[in-house]
C-alpha positions as a printed NumPy array, in Angstrom:
array([[ -6.63 , -24.25 ,  10.762],
       [ -7.48 , -25.845,  14.107],
       [ -3.799, -26.602,  14.739],
       [ -2.805, -23.041,  13.833],
       [ -5.361, -21.624,  16.255],
       [ -4.02 , -23.926,  18.966],
       [ -0.484, -22.66 ,  18.368],
       [ -1.751, -19.065,  18.563],
       [ -3.528, -19.865,  21.836],
       [ -0.362, -21.366,  23.317],
       [  1.667, -18.322,  22.33 ],
       [ -0.887, -15.885,  23.713],
       [ -1.049, -17.753,  27.041],
       [  2.738, -17.723,  27.331],
       [  3.362, -14.705,  29.58 ],
       [  6.88 , -14.285,  28.193],
       [  5.655, -14.003,  24.593],
       [  5.717, -10.42 ,  23.317],
       [  5.289, -11.069,  19.604],
       [  2.645, -10.158,  17.031],
       [  0.284, -12.88 ,  15.798],
       [ -1.155, -12.622,  12.283],
       [ -3.322, -15.559,  11.216],
       [ -4.565, -16.396,   7.73 ],
       [ -8.051, -17.86 ,   7.724],
       [-10.168, -19.424,   4.98 ],
       [-13.631, -18.311,   3.785],
       [-15.308, -21.566,   4.868],
       [-13.717, -21.69 ,   8.314],
       [-15.844, -22.939,  11.197],
       [-17.368, -19.902,  12.992],
       [-16.143, -21.149,  16.361],
       [-12.609, -21.533,  15.047],
       [-12.81 , -18.017,  13.621],
       [-13.987, -16.702,  16.996],
       [-11.072, -18.372,  18.751],
       [ -8.627, -17.133,  16.117],
       [ -9.798, -13.568,  16.715],
       [ -9.29 , -13.93 ,  20.469],
       [ -5.689, -15.112,  20.138],
       [ -4.46 , -13.244,  17.041],
       [ -3.652,  -9.567,  16.652],
       [ -4.745,  -9.574,  13.021],
       [ -6.703, -11.947,  10.78 ],
       [ -6.422, -12.286,   7.022],
       [ -8.704, -13.683,   4.328],
       [ -6.941, -13.583,   0.979],
       [ -8.742, -12.484,  -2.183],
       [ -5.95 , -14.33 ,  -4.063],
       [ -6.305, -12.465,  -7.392],
       [ -7.179,  -8.855,  -8.312],
       [-10.278,  -9.625, -10.394],
       [-13.222, -12.013, -10.205],
       [-12.494, -13.087, -13.78 ],
       [ -8.927, -13.993, -12.915],
       [-10.045, -15.989,  -9.891],
       [-12.685, -17.883, -11.895],
       [-10.146, -18.721, -14.602],
       [ -7.128, -19.65 , -12.488],
       [ -8.751, -20.895,  -9.276],
       [-12.271, -22.092, -10.215],
       [-12.576, -24.001,  -6.948],
       [-12.637, -20.671,  -5.097],
       [-15.586, -18.294,  -5.045],
       [-15.197, -14.516,  -5.104],
       [-18.658, -13.936,  -3.508],
       [-17.802, -16.418,  -0.749],
       [-14.492, -14.681,  -0.073],
       [-16.159, -11.275,   0.091],
       [-18.88 , -12.669,   2.347],
       [-16.25 , -14.002,   4.741],
       [-14.423, -10.666,   4.751],
       [-17.678,  -8.871,   5.463],
       [-18.441, -11.245,   8.333],
       [-14.975, -10.727,   9.758],
       [-15.405,  -6.942,   9.568],
       [-18.667,  -7.249,  11.509],
       [-17.007,  -9.416,  14.159],
       [-14.147,  -6.929,  14.552],
       [-16.584,  -3.99 ,  14.781],
       [-18.664,  -5.866,  17.371],
       [-15.507,  -6.583,  19.371],
       [-14.55 ,  -2.893,  19.378],
       [-18.069,  -1.938,  20.475],
       [-18.022,  -4.502,  23.3  ],
       [-14.635,  -3.216,  24.453],
       [-16.019,   0.314,  24.677],
       [-18.989,  -0.883,  26.736],
       [-17.212,  -3.371,  28.977],
       [-13.586,  -3.014,  29.997],
       [-13.394,  -6.747,  30.681],
       [-14.498,  -7.685,  27.146],
       [-11.807,  -9.695,  25.31 ],
       [ -9.932,  -8.234,  22.38 ],
       [-10.977,  -9.575,  18.988],
       [ -8.327,  -9.132,  16.283],
       [ -7.439,  -5.65 ,  17.626],
       [ -5.153,  -4.962,  14.652],
       [ -8.012,  -5.579,  12.203],
       [ -7.967,  -7.626,   9.025],
       [ -5.827,  -7.678,   5.911],
       [ -5.742,  -9.498,   2.598],
       [ -3.287, -10.542,  -0.083],
       [ -3.443, -10.737,  -3.846],
       [ -1.082, -12.336,  -6.344],
       [  0.327,  -9.984,  -8.972],
       [  1.216, -11.128, -12.463],
       [ -0.662, -14.424, -12.613],
       [ -3.547, -12.957, -14.613],
       [ -3.89 , -10.058, -17.051],
       [ -4.921,  -7.416, -14.49 ],
       [ -2.897,  -4.238, -14.944],
       [ -1.669,  -1.996, -12.133],
       [ -4.557,   0.442, -12.52 ],
       [ -7.05 ,  -2.39 , -12.006],
       [ -5.098,  -3.724,  -9.033],
       [ -5.046,  -0.301,  -7.37 ],
       [ -8.798,   0.09 ,  -7.952],
       [ -9.48 ,  -3.333,  -6.418],
       [ -7.312,  -2.531,  -3.395],
       [ -9.126,   0.771,  -2.87 ],
       [-12.526,  -0.939,  -2.887],
       [-11.312,  -3.533,  -0.397],
       [-10.027,  -0.83 ,   1.957],
       [-13.344,   1.02 ,   1.794],
       [-15.703,  -1.949,   2.071],
       [-13.971,  -3.994,   4.735],
       [-11.963,  -1.376,   6.636],
       [ -8.763,  -3.272,   5.873],
       [ -5.506,  -2.371,   7.572],
       [ -3.299,  -3.652,   4.756],
       [ -3.437,  -5.118,   1.269],
       [ -0.36 ,  -7.242,   0.605],
       [  0.946,  -7.879,  -2.906],
       [  2.858, -11.005,  -3.84 ],
       [  4.571, -11.377,  -7.212],
       [  3.516, -14.568,  -8.997],
       [  6.199, -17.239,  -9.051],
       [  5.941, -20.13 , -11.55 ],
       [  6.227, -23.669, -10.23 ],
       [  7.22 , -26.848, -12.101],
       [  4.406, -28.671, -13.912],
       [  1.989, -25.793, -13.38 ],
       [ -1.166, -25.32 , -15.434],
       [ -0.6  , -24.254, -19.029],
       [ -2.827, -21.208, -18.509],
       [ -0.358, -19.723, -16.025],
       [  2.486, -17.442, -17.171],
       [  5.893, -19.02 , -17.674],
       [  7.769, -16.137, -16.065],
       [  7.286, -14.145, -12.898],
       [  6.704, -10.375, -13.147],
       [  9.541,  -8.011, -12.197],
       [  9.937,  -7.704,  -8.425],
       [ 10.01 ,  -3.957,  -8.964],
       [  6.363,  -4.128, -10.008],
       [  5.447,  -5.459,  -6.576],
       [  7.455,  -2.623,  -5.01 ],
       [  5.717,   0.039,  -7.137],
       [  2.311,  -1.304,  -6.119],
       [  3.236,  -0.984,  -2.469],
       [  4.319,   2.609,  -3.135],
       [  1.002,   3.286,  -4.888],
       [ -0.786,   1.742,  -1.924],
       [  0.983,   4.17 ,   0.414],
       [ -0.022,   7.106,  -1.781],
       [ -3.661,   6.215,  -1.161],
       [ -3.289,   5.402,   2.525],
       [ -1.007,   8.19 ,   3.709],
       [ -0.647,  10.848,   0.995],
       [ -4.249,  11.596,   0.099],
       [ -4.177,  10.263,  -3.469],
       [ -7.449,   8.975,  -4.894],
       [ -7.32 ,   5.72 ,  -6.917],
       [ -7.994,   7.635, -10.137],
       [ -4.995,   9.864,  -9.399],
       [ -2.726,   6.859,  -8.874],
       [ -4.04 ,   5.509, -12.169],
       [ -2.945,   8.786, -13.79 ],
       [  0.641,   7.745, -13.044],
       [  0.303,   4.627, -15.224],
       [  1.122,   4.3  , -18.903],
       [ -1.259,   3.588, -21.787],
       [ -1.356,  -0.093, -20.78 ],
       [ -2.337,   0.779, -17.213],
       [  1.073,  -0.135, -15.773],
       [  3.096,   1.854, -13.262],
       [  6.595,   2.752, -14.512],
       [  9.368,   0.559, -13.167],
       [ 12.137,   3.153, -13.454],
       [ 10.565,   5.829, -11.226],
       [  8.195,   5.8  ,  -8.274],
       [  4.477,   6.542,  -8.831],
       [  4.492,   9.902,  -7.011],
       [  7.262,  11.179,  -9.262],
       [  5.445,   9.774, -12.317],
       [  2.295,  11.662, -11.276],
       [  4.212,  14.893, -10.657],
       [  5.908,  14.727, -14.049],
       [  2.535,  14.303, -15.717],
       [  1.011,  17.246, -13.83 ],
       [  3.864,  19.731, -13.769],
       [  1.365,  22.587, -13.788],
       [  0.679,  21.807, -10.106],
       [  4.264,  22.783,  -9.257],
       [  6.308,  24.381,  -7.831],
       [  4.742,  24.16 ,  -4.364],
       [  5.744,  26.944,  -1.966],
       [  7.01 ,  25.265,   1.206],
       [  6.293,  28.421,   3.21 ],
       [  2.635,  28.785,   2.25 ],
       [  1.218,  25.632,   0.594],
       [ -1.305,  23.482,   2.482],
       [ -0.347,  20.047,   3.745],
       [ -2.262,  18.356,   0.912],
       [ -0.078,  20.037,  -1.728],
       [  3.176,  19.407,   0.137],
       [  2.369,  15.688,   0.274],
       [  2.329,  15.672,  -3.534],
       [  5.968,  16.768,  -3.777],
       [  8.283,  13.917,  -4.878],
       [ 10.898,  13.219,  -2.242],
       [  8.896,  14.616,   0.691],
       [  7.535,  12.003,   3.076],
       [  4.82 ,  12.399,   5.691],
       [  7.364,  13.067,   8.451],
       [  9.2  ,  15.687,   6.385],
       [  5.949,  17.482,   5.554],
       [  5.036,  17.544,   9.243],
       [  8.421,  19.07 ,  10.057],
       [  7.984,  21.714,   7.344],
       [  4.558,  22.707,   8.668],
       [  5.931,  23.005,  12.175],
       [  9.145,  24.863,  11.266],
       [  7.502,  27.461,   9.012],
       [  5.397,  28.699,  11.929],
       [  8.542,  30.332,  13.283],
       [ 10.593,  31.302,  10.241],
       [ 10.778,  31.386,   6.471],
       [ 12.264,  28.171,   5.114],
       [ 15.219,  28.186,   2.752],
       [ 16.161,  25.401,   0.346],
       [ 18.865,  24.171,   2.717],
       [ 16.278,  23.877,   5.503],
       [ 14.213,  21.539,   3.34 ],
       [ 17.368,  19.667,   2.39 ],
       [ 17.904,  18.674,   6.017],
       [ 14.535,  16.916,   6.014],
       [ 14.883,  14.722,   2.933],
       [ 17.248,  12.06 ,   1.659],
       [ 17.58 ,  13.662,  -1.79 ],
       [ 17.096,  17.388,  -2.183],
       [ 17.878,  16.931,  -5.895],
       [ 14.55 ,  15.111,  -6.29 ],
       [ 12.668,  17.821,  -4.414],
       [ 14.224,  20.962,  -5.985],
       [ 12.286,  20.957,  -9.296],
       [  8.95 ,  20.841,  -7.469],
       [  9.239,  23.392,  -4.657],
       [  9.773,  27.09 ,  -4.071],
       [ 11.424,  28.421,  -0.905],
       [ 12.417,  31.846,   0.391],
       [ 15.679,  31.685,  -1.569],
       [ 14.747,  29.261,  -4.345],
       [ 12.5  ,  29.15 ,  -7.414],
       [ 13.043,  26.269,  -9.878],
       [ 12.131,  28.326, -12.932],
       [ 12.493,  26.327, -16.136],
       [ 13.859,  23.306, -14.237],
       [ 10.338,  22.016, -13.551],
       [  9.536,  21.898, -17.272],
       [ 12.796,  20.436, -18.558],
       [ 12.192,  17.735, -21.156],
       [ 14.899,  15.537, -19.612],
       [ 13.729,  15.94 , -16.008],
       [ 12.665,  12.306, -15.711],
       [ 16.084,  11.099, -16.861],
       [ 17.784,  13.447, -14.392],
       [ 15.739,  12.143, -11.455],
       [ 15.388,   8.435, -12.281],
       [ 17.585,   6.041, -10.259],
       [ 20.609,   4.633, -12.033],
       [ 20.096,   1.369, -13.868],
       [ 22.434,  -0.512, -11.534],
       [ 20.389,   0.64 ,  -8.546],
       [ 17.224,  -0.813, -10.077],
       [ 18.972,  -4.083, -10.87 ],
       [ 20.31 ,  -4.31 ,  -7.309],
       [ 16.792,  -3.931,  -5.904],
       [ 15.378,  -6.58 ,  -8.243],
       [ 18.18 ,  -9.075,  -7.639]])
């Protein structure tokens, strides 16, 4: 780690360098090295490695979950102290101004997506994390016999990132994301988690784009944060038609069953038994993403 910190210092002192420095640290790092790392890096990361304490104890017994959490807590305190010092003294140095993040491996243990989402939520709340990164497990030659022989689908990693965004930017609680999983606690691979949630709770739709609050609009499949902001702004001046919404989204076909506009009501479309099949991406599109 000392060499990595030295590289970060050299980059930061290079006046022509305009990049972003993200350093991974270890729980037992020397406090002085950690202090220096925070002065030179934009963001620091201490990886939890696996979603559950049981998985970590089984697959990486040399690592300690309490020690990892203690290090993350200490890093949070250091970042908070740095922000407080910066408010008090303009000359105070920045300490990891972009905060801290972590990473967990997906598919190495038996944790399902619901458990992974719950773990991520707790980490965000306890340590004020900026990001939780997910990395699909990849088998290596001559690995331990207790590890899986195959890696999980790459699409699973993608769905977890989408679920993560639902919590961070769309107002979904962890329990609501878990409602989008199947009986085994897994997010569907063929559709995104917001669409899976909407299909399960069709009684919440359609949402009137001319009157619904922001919180309800953010639940509509196919509407992103930017599109919702544009809808809220535009409807202050006029009634929105379906074509107006269509200009704000990539696929109005995905949005139509879940909204009402001045000239549009989905009627029985919202409750169609084959709605999932009509909205799911084609099989070749999924295979292209996973390739």
